[in-house]
C-alpha positions as a LaTeX table, in Angstrom:
\begin{tabular}{lrrr}
\hline
Residue & $x$ (\AA) & $y$ (\AA) & $z$ (\AA) \\
\hline
Unk1 & 147.72 & 153.86 & 195.21 \\
Unk2 & 145.28 & 150.97 & 195.36 \\
Unk3 & 142.88 & 150.09 & 192.61 \\
Unk4 & 140.48 & 147.21 & 192.52 \\
Unk5 & 138.22 & 145.73 & 189.91 \\
Unk6 & 136.08 & 142.63 & 189.85 \\
Unk7 & 137.33 & 140.28 & 187.12 \\
Unk8 & 136.31 & 136.71 & 186.40 \\
Unk9 & 135.26 & 136.05 & 189.99 \\
Unk10 & 138.39 & 137.64 & 191.45 \\
Unk11 & 139.62 & 141.05 & 192.45 \\
Unk12 & 142.75 & 142.76 & 191.14 \\
Unk13 & 144.81 & 144.98 & 193.44 \\
Unk14 & 147.45 & 147.43 & 192.25 \\
Unk15 & 150.15 & 148.88 & 194.52 \\
Unk16 & 152.55 & 151.63 & 193.46 \\
Unk17 & 155.80 & 151.63 & 195.41 \\
Unk18 & 158.12 & 154.63 & 195.51 \\
Unk19 & 161.06 & 154.75 & 193.12 \\
Unk20 & 164.50 & 154.66 & 194.75 \\
Unk21 & 168.13 & 154.25 & 193.73 \\
Unk22 & 168.04 & 150.74 & 195.27 \\
Unk23 & 165.45 & 149.45 & 192.76 \\
Unk24 & 167.31 & 147.59 & 190.00 \\
Unk25 & 166.63 & 148.33 & 186.33 \\
Unk26 & 165.69 & 144.69 & 185.78 \\
Unk27 & 162.63 & 144.12 & 187.97 \\
Unk28 & 162.94 & 140.35 & 187.44 \\
Unk29 & 165.62 & 140.49 & 190.17 \\
Unk30 & 163.02 & 141.67 & 192.70 \\
Unk31 & 161.22 & 139.11 & 194.86 \\
Unk32 & 157.49 & 139.68 & 195.43 \\
Unk33 & 156.14 & 138.62 & 198.83 \\
Unk34 & 152.35 & 138.60 & 198.81 \\
Unk35 & 150.19 & 137.09 & 201.53 \\
Unk36 & 146.44 & 137.01 & 202.18 \\
Unk37 & 145.32 & 135.52 & 205.48 \\
Unk38 & 142.05 & 134.01 & 204.19 \\
Unk39 & 142.22 & 134.41 & 200.40 \\
Unk40 & 144.00 & 132.73 & 197.52 \\
Unk41 & 146.42 & 135.24 & 195.98 \\
Unk42 & 148.36 & 135.12 & 192.72 \\
Unk43 & 152.15 & 135.48 & 192.49 \\
Unk44 & 151.70 & 138.98 & 191.13 \\
Unk45 & 153.24 & 140.93 & 188.28 \\
Unk46 & 155.88 & 143.61 & 188.86 \\
Unk47 & 156.41 & 146.33 & 186.27 \\
Unk48 & 157.28 & 150.01 & 186.13 \\
Unk49 & 154.68 & 152.68 & 186.76 \\
Unk50 & 154.73 & 154.64 & 183.47 \\
Unk51 & 154.29 & 157.96 & 185.29 \\
Unk52 & 156.62 & 157.70 & 188.30 \\
Unk53 & 159.06 & 155.02 & 187.13 \\
Unk54 & 158.67 & 153.22 & 190.45 \\
Unk55 & 157.73 & 149.56 & 190.83 \\
Unk56 & 154.06 & 148.68 & 190.39 \\
Unk57 & 152.81 & 145.38 & 191.82 \\
Unk58 & 149.55 & 143.91 & 190.57 \\
Unk59 & 147.99 & 140.73 & 191.93 \\
Unk60 & 144.64 & 138.96 & 191.97 \\
Unk61 & 142.82 & 137.35 & 194.84 \\
Unk62 & 139.69 & 135.29 & 195.32 \\
Unk63 & 138.07 & 135.96 & 198.70 \\
Unk64 & 135.73 & 132.99 & 198.57 \\
Unk65 & 133.36 & 133.16 & 201.54 \\
Unk66 & 135.70 & 135.29 & 203.67 \\
Unk67 & 134.07 & 138.37 & 205.16 \\
Unk68 & 137.42 & 139.99 & 205.87 \\
Unk69 & 140.81 & 139.55 & 204.22 \\
Unk70 & 144.09 & 141.06 & 205.34 \\
Unk71 & 146.92 & 141.45 & 202.83 \\
Unk72 & 150.64 & 142.04 & 203.20 \\
Unk73 & 153.02 & 142.72 & 200.35 \\
Unk74 & 156.69 & 143.59 & 200.23 \\
Unk75 & 159.42 & 143.81 & 197.61 \\
Unk76 & 162.79 & 142.25 & 198.45 \\
Unk77 & 166.16 & 142.16 & 196.73 \\
Unk78 & 168.70 & 139.44 & 197.56 \\
Unk79 & 166.71 & 138.64 & 200.72 \\
Unk80 & 166.79 & 142.23 & 202.01 \\
Unk81 & 163.76 & 144.55 & 202.16 \\
Unk82 & 163.49 & 146.81 & 199.13 \\
Unk83 & 160.16 & 148.36 & 200.12 \\
Unk84 & 158.05 & 148.99 & 203.15 \\
Unk85 & 155.53 & 146.31 & 204.13 \\
Unk86 & 152.21 & 147.24 & 202.55 \\
Unk87 & 149.17 & 146.16 & 204.57 \\
Unk88 & 145.50 & 146.37 & 203.72 \\
Unk89 & 142.36 & 144.99 & 205.33 \\
\hline
\end{tabular}
């Protein structure tokens, strides 16, 4: 699921990842990899989706003058992939 809202000159994106047995209880153990090719992106916040229990990643970006921005996000645990690579243009 992706949601966006304009806030204070930036845009907030929300990504719900699927719950799995590999996701640790303590989400602070999970590394958040977020990249925007032409936009400044925040480090993101990872918390549980209250409905599914899966990880929910929220981050902000500021597109500036960019007409097109491509994003990639992935969750990792101990250097290994924990989620698929999420891509959005």
